[in-house]
C-alpha positions in Angstrom: -231.5 10.4 140.8 -229.9 7.1 139.8 -226.6 6.1 141.4 -224.1 3.3 140.8 -223.2 0.6 143.3 -220.5 -1.0 141.2 -220.4 -4.8 141.8 -221.5 -4.5 145.4 -223.1 -7.9 145.1 -222.2 -9.2 141.6 -218.6 -8.1 141.5 -219.3 -6.7 138.0 -217.9 -3.3 136.7 -221.4 -2.0 136.0 -220.2 1.6 135.3 -218.0 0.4 132.5 -220.7 -1.8 131.1 -223.2 1.1 131.1 -220.6 3.4 129.4 -220.1 0.8 126.7 -223.8 0.4 126.2 -224.2 4.2 126.0 -221.5 4.4 123.3 -223.5 2.1 121.2 -226.7 4.0 122.0 -224.9 7.3 121.0 -223.7 6.2 117.6 -226.5 8.0 115.7 -225.7 11.2 117.6 -222.0 10.8 116.9 -222.8 10.5 113.2 -224.8 13.8 113.4 -222.0 15.5 115.2 -219.5 14.4 112.5 -221.9 15.7 109.9 -222.1 19.1 111.7 -218.3 19.3 111.8 -218.0 18.5 108.1 -220.7 21.0 107.2 -219.1 23.8 109.3 -215.8 23.2 107.5 -217.7 23.4 104.2 -219.4 26.6 105.3 -216.1 28.2 106.3 -214.7 27.3 102.9 -217.7 28.7 101.1 -217.6 31.9 103.1 -213.9 32.4 102.2 -214.7 31.7 98.5 -217.6 34.1 98.7 -215.4 36.9 100.1 -212.9 36.3 97.4 -215.6 36.4 94.7 -217.0 39.7 96.1 -213.5 41.3 96.0 -213.0 40.0 92.5 -216.4 41.4 91.5 -215.5 44.8 92.9 -212.1 44.9 91.2 -213.6 43.8 87.9 -216.4 46.4 88.2 -213.7 49.1 88.4 -211.8 47.6 85.5 -214.9 47.5 83.4 -215.4 51.3 83.5 -214.9 53.2 80.3 -211.9 55.2 81.6 -210.2 52.2 83.3 -207.3 52.3 80.8 -207.5 56.1 80.2 -204.3 56.4 82.2 -201.8 59.2 81.3 -198.7 60.7 82.8 -197.7 64.3 82.5 -194.1 65.5 82.6 -192.3 68.9 82.1 -188.8 70.0 81.1 -188.5 72.4 83.9 -187.9 72.0 87.7 -190.1 75.1 88.2 -193.1 73.4 86.6 -195.2 70.4 87.6 -198.0 68.7 85.8 -200.5 66.1 86.9 -202.8 64.1 84.5 -206.2 62.7 85.2 -208.3 60.1 83.4 -209.7 62.7 81.1 -206.2 63.7 79.8 -205.1 63.0 76.2 -201.7 62.6 74.7 -200.0 65.7 73.5 -197.6 68.5 74.4 -197.7 72.3 74.8 -195.1 75.1 75.0 -195.5 78.4 76.9 -193.8 81.0 79.0 -194.6 81.8 82.6 -195.0 85.6 82.7 -195.9 86.1 86.3 -197.0 84.2 89.4 -200.2 84.7 91.3 -200.1 86.6 94.6 -202.6 87.6 97.3 -203.0 91.1 98.5 -201.2 92.1 101.7 -201.7 95.6 103.0 -200.8 97.4 106.2 -202.4 100.4 107.9 -200.7 103.5 109.1 -198.9 103.2 112.4 -201.3 104.0 115.4 -201.3 103.9 119.1 -205.1 103.5 119.4 -207.9 103.0 116.9 -208.9 106.4 115.5 -212.6 106.7 116.1 -215.3 105.0 118.2 -217.3 102.8 117.5 -214.7 100.9 115.6 -217.0 99.7 112.8 -215.2 98.5 109.6 -216.4 97.6 106.2 -214.4 95.2 104.1 -215.4 95.2 100.4 -214.4 92.3 98.1 -213.4 92.8 94.4 -216.9 91.7 93.4 -218.5 94.5 95.5 -219.6 92.3 98.4 -219.4 94.3 101.6 -218.9 92.8 105.0 -219.4 94.9 108.1 -217.2 94.1 111.1 -218.2 95.3 114.5 -215.5 94.7 117.2 -216.4 94.3 120.8 -214.4 97.5 121.6 -212.1 99.9 119.9 -209.0 98.1 121.1 -206.7 96.8 118.3 -206.8 93.3 119.7 -210.6 93.2 119.5 -210.5 94.6 116.0 -208.1 91.9 114.9 -210.3 89.2 116.5 -213.4 90.6 114.8 -211.8 90.7 111.4 -210.5 87.1 111.7 -213.9 85.9 112.9 -215.7 87.5 110.0 -216.4 85.8 106.7 -214.8 88.6 104.7 -212.0 86.6 103.2 -209.4 88.8 105.0 -207.2 88.0 107.9 -205.6 90.5 110.3 -202.5 90.6 112.4 -201.3 93.3 114.9 -197.7 94.1 114.3 -195.4 96.3 116.4 -194.3 99.5 114.7 -191.9 101.0 117.3 -192.9 103.9 119.6 -194.5 107.3 119.0 -191.5 109.9 119.1 -193.8 112.5 120.8 -195.6 110.5 123.5 -193.3 107.4 123.7 -196.4 105.2 123.4 -196.0 101.9 121.5 -197.1 102.0 117.8 -198.8 99.2 115.9 -199.9 98.5 112.4 -202.6 96.1 111.2 -201.5 93.8 108.5 -204.5 92.7 106.4 -204.1 89.8 104.0 -206.4 88.2 101.5 -207.3 84.6 102.1 -207.1 83.8 98.4 -204.6 84.8 95.7 -205.5 86.5 92.4 -207.3 89.7 91.5 -210.6 88.1 92.7 -209.1 88.2 96.2 -208.5 91.9 96.2 -210.2 94.0 98.9 -210.6 97.5 100.4 -211.1 98.4 104.0 -213.0 101.5 105.2 -213.7 102.9 108.6 -217.5 103.1 108.8 -220.5 101.2 107.9 -221.5 99.8 104.5 -223.9 102.7 104.1 -221.1 105.1 104.8 -219.1 103.5 102.1 -222.0 103.8 99.6 -222.5 107.4 100.6 -218.8 108.1 100.2 -218.4 109.3 103.8 -216.3 106.4 105.0 -212.5 106.7 105.3 -210.4 104.4 103.2 -208.1 102.9 105.8 -205.5 101.7 103.2 -205.3 105.2 101.5 -204.4 107.1 104.7 -200.8 108.5 104.9 -198.5 105.8 106.2 -200.6 102.9 104.9 -199.2 100.8 102.1 -199.9 97.8 99.8 -197.1 95.3 100.5 -198.3 93.1 97.7 -201.1 93.7 95.3 -203.5 91.0 94.2 -202.3 89.4 91.0 -203.3 86.6 88.7 -200.7 84.2 87.4 -200.2 84.4 83.6 -198.7 82.2 81.0 -198.4 82.9 77.3 -199.0 80.1 74.8 -196.8 80.0 71.7 -194.9 83.1 72.9 -193.1 85.0 70.1 -195.5 84.0 67.4 -198.5 85.6 65.8 -200.7 83.1 67.6 -199.4 84.1 71.1 -202.2 83.9 73.7 -202.2 84.9 77.3 -204.0 82.6 79.9 -204.5 83.7 83.5 -205.3 81.9 86.7 -206.1 83.1 90.2 -203.7 80.5 91.6 -200.4 79.2 90.2 -202.2 76.1 89.0 -203.7 76.1 85.5 -206.4 73.5 84.8 -207.4 74.7 81.3 -204.2 74.6 79.4 -204.6 70.9 78.4 -207.6 68.7 79.0 -207.4 66.7 82.2 -204.0 68.2 83.2 -203.2 70.5 86.1 -200.1 72.5 85.5 -198.5 74.4 88.5 -195.9 77.0 88.0 -193.3 77.7 90.7 -191.3 80.5 89.0 -191.3 82.9 86.1 -189.7 81.7 82.9 -188.5 83.8 80.0 -187.7 80.8 77.9 -190.6 78.5 76.8 -191.3 75.4 78.9 -193.0 72.3 77.7 -195.6 70.0 79.2 -195.9 66.5 77.7 -198.7 64.1 78.2 -198.3 60.5 77.3 -200.2 57.2 77.9 -199.1 55.6 81.1 -198.2 52.1 79.8 -197.1 50.8 83.2 -200.3 51.8 84.9 -202.4 50.3 82.1 -200.5 47.0 82.4 -201.0 47.1 86.1 -204.8 47.3 85.7 -204.8 44.2 83.5 -202.4 42.3 85.8 -204.4 43.1 88.9 -207.6 41.7 87.2 -205.8 38.5 86.3 -204.3 38.3 89.8 -207.8 38.5 91.3 -209.0 35.7 88.9 -206.0 33.6 89.9 -206.7 34.1 93.6 -210.2 32.7 93.3 -209.3 29.8 91.0 -206.3 28.8 93.0 -208.4 28.8 96.2 -210.9 26.5 94.6 -208.2 24.2 93.2 -206.3 24.0 96.6 -209.5 23.0 98.3 -210.5 20.5 95.7 -207.3 18.5 95.7 -207.4 14.9 96.8 -204.4 14.1 99.1 -203.1 10.5 98.6 -203.4 8.2 101.6 -200.3 7.9 103.8 -198.9 4.5 104.8 -201.3 2.9 107.3 -204.3 5.0 106.2 -207.4 3.4 104.6 -208.3 6.1 102.0 -207.2 9.3 100.4 -208.4 12.6 101.9 -210.4 14.9 99.7 -210.5 18.7 100.0 -213.5 20.6 101.3 -214.7 21.3 97.7 -213.9 17.9 96.3 -216.8 16.6 94.2 -218.8 19.8 95.0 -220.8 20.5 91.8 -221.8 24.0 92.9 -218.2 25.1 93.4 -217.2 23.5 90.1 -220.0 25.6 88.5 -218.5 28.7 90.1 -215.1 27.8 88.7 -216.6 27.2 85.2 -218.5 30.4 85.1 -215.5 32.5 86.2 -213.3 30.8 83.6 -215.8 31.3 80.8 -216.2 35.0 81.7 -212.4 35.5 81.8 -211.3 33.6 78.7 -214.4 33.5 76.4 -214.0 35.2 73.0 -214.7 38.9 72.6 -216.1 39.8 69.2 -215.1 36.3 68.0 -211.4 36.8 69.0 -209.5 35.2 71.9 -208.4 37.3 74.9 -205.0 35.6 74.5 -204.4 38.3 71.8 -204.0 40.8 74.6 -202.1 38.5 76.9 -204.9 36.9 78.9 -205.2 33.1 78.4 -206.1 29.9 80.1 -203.4 27.3 80.9 -203.5 23.6 80.7 -204.2 23.2 84.4 -207.2 25.5 84.1 -205.7 28.7 85.6 -205.5 32.1 84.0 -202.2 33.7 83.2 -201.1 37.2 82.1 -198.5 37.8 79.4 -197.2 41.4 80.0 -195.1 41.5 76.8 -198.1 40.5 74.6 -200.3 43.0 76.4 -197.8 45.9 75.9 -197.5 44.9 72.2 -201.3 44.9 71.8 -201.5 48.3 73.5 -198.9 49.8 71.2 -200.7 48.5 68.1 -204.4 49.2 69.0 -205.0 50.6 72.5 -208.7 51.2 71.8 -209.3 47.5 71.1 -207.3 46.4 74.1 -209.4 48.7 76.3 -212.6 47.3 74.7 -211.5 43.6 75.3 -210.3 44.2 78.8 -213.5 46.1 79.7 -215.7 43.4 78.2 -213.8 40.6 80.1 -214.0 42.6 83.3 -217.7 43.3 82.8 -218.4 39.6 82.4 -216.3 38.7 85.4 -218.0 41.4 87.5 -221.4 40.1 86.5 -220.6 36.5 87.2 -218.9 37.2 90.5 -221.8 39.4 91.7 -224.5 37.0 90.7 -222.8 34.4 92.9 -221.6 36.5 95.8 -224.3 39.1 96.2 -225.0 39.4 99.9 -228.8 39.2 99.4 -229.5 36.8 96.6 -226.1 35.5 95.3 -226.2 31.8 94.5 -223.2 31.1 96.7 -224.6 33.3 99.5 -227.9 31.4 99.4 -226.1 28.1 99.5 -224.2 29.2 102.6 -227.4 30.2 104.3 -228.9 26.8 103.4 -226.0 25.0 105.0 -226.2 27.2 108.1 -229.8 26.3 108.5 -228.9 22.7 108.1 -226.3 23.0 110.9 -229.0 24.6 113.1 -231.4 21.7 112.5 -228.6 19.2 113.2 -227.7 20.9 116.4 -231.3 20.7 117.5 -231.2 17.0 116.8 -228.0 16.7 118.9 -229.8 18.4 121.8 -232.7 16.0 121.4 -230.3 13.1 121.5 -228.6 14.5 124.6 -232.0 14.4 126.4 -232.7 10.9 125.1 -229.3 9.6 126.1 -229.5 11.1 129.5 -232.8 9.4 130.1 -231.4 6.1 128.8 -228.4 6.3 131.0 -230.6 7.0 134.0 -232.7 4.0 133.2 -229.7 1.7 132.9 -228.2 2.9 136.1 -231.5 2.3 137.9 -231.9 -1.1 136.4 -228.4 -2.2 137.3 -228.6 -0.8 140.8 -231.9 -2.6 141.3 -230.4 -5.8 140.1 -227.5 -5.4 142.5 -229.8 -4.8 145.4 -232.0 -7.8 144.5 -228.9 -10.0 144.1 -227.6 -8.9 147.5 -231.0 -9.8 149.0 -230.9 -13.2 147.4 -227.4 -13.8 148.7 -228.4 -12.8 152.2 -231.4 -15.2 152.1 -229.1 -18.0 150.8 -226.7 -17.4 153.6 -229.5 -17.5 156.2 -231.0 -20.7 154.7 -227.5 -22.3 154.8 -227.1 -21.4 158.4 -230.5 -22.8 159.3 -229.9 -26.0 157.5 -226.6 -26.4 159.3 -228.4 -26.2 162.7 -230.9 -29.0 161.9 -230.3 -32.3 164.0 -228.8 -35.2 162.1 -231.4 -38.0 161.2 -230.5 -41.4 162.6 -227.7 -40.1 164.7 -226.5 -41.9 168.0 -226.9 -40.1 171.3 -224.1 -40.5 173.7 
């Protein structure tokens, strides 16, 4: 290993001299490092742009769907009625009365101290005839309740205290049996015995015994359209929500009404405007990012040159900007998108005119939807072509730059080894020169001393 003996003979600062020589030797490597730093900054900028493009493509793809502007809002004139519109709704209104609300069956057995009969097999039969046998672990009421609740019969059970038996003083209980679903389709019967016993007619109807009762019977909700006219029509639902009164609208009743109530469906102008505004906002975000990173900053006092942004003079990024702008502001069927409030400004950005958009929607909503969907489709296609994670043009460029950085880093490592070898060589050379110089100095001092001891020629002896 080479070592330094700074100026031991020459008095020179050989370490500083070697360091200065190495700085000159390392200039090519420094240039490579600077290139790596600049490329990494570019890659970071391209990655951010790619992310923004991907988000814009996703947003534009949603906006390009046929029902993107099929946005409606539903309202009612009663606090006891709610309505919710979906994308399949259409404008209109409907009057009707709410005749009754849906309810689920709730029944209770007769009071009992213990289960009458063993084994305690039960059969629960649904309104469609489906029979479910329930076989509890024992004849205890608790086990029976557990078995019913664990079955898939659509019925839940609860043991309720019913006082005490006046004769024996033992506690009495009833089983409350409730349908899981409301409406007549949720109705059920309960028999003591197997399904075969029910079929044979030998099973006991638990809910028909003395003391048993139906607390609530299964019932569908019902409304009457155009009540009081010759066209009156009843519509039922197993729940209090009706999904077939108006296309794409769910109407939920909370109370019975004797007077007609009204559901009104209208186009949701605010939501439609928001769809268009969001698309323009996404476009503006991408274009503003490109502009901000392409701006040349004037040089400050004392600086040699102006500073350019990471995208300054980048033709590929300029192409991204051009394609997005063309997609967003190009004519649709020979007409400018500015007619619906989407236009390009003098500085190359896209702006949204809400008032003009609302006016166009009021005049011809179908054309506005067509224009917006066409623009969104073009933007989605352009953004996806450039940002696709597999073969997008911008994605491929990022990958190319990353490979370039990898190759440059390999060169830097090679230079590290070459410079290390060069430094070692210089240190050995200078150390050797110092040693040789010291040897020569020692020889010179010895010769001087020898010459000083020689007798003087022609001298006088005394």
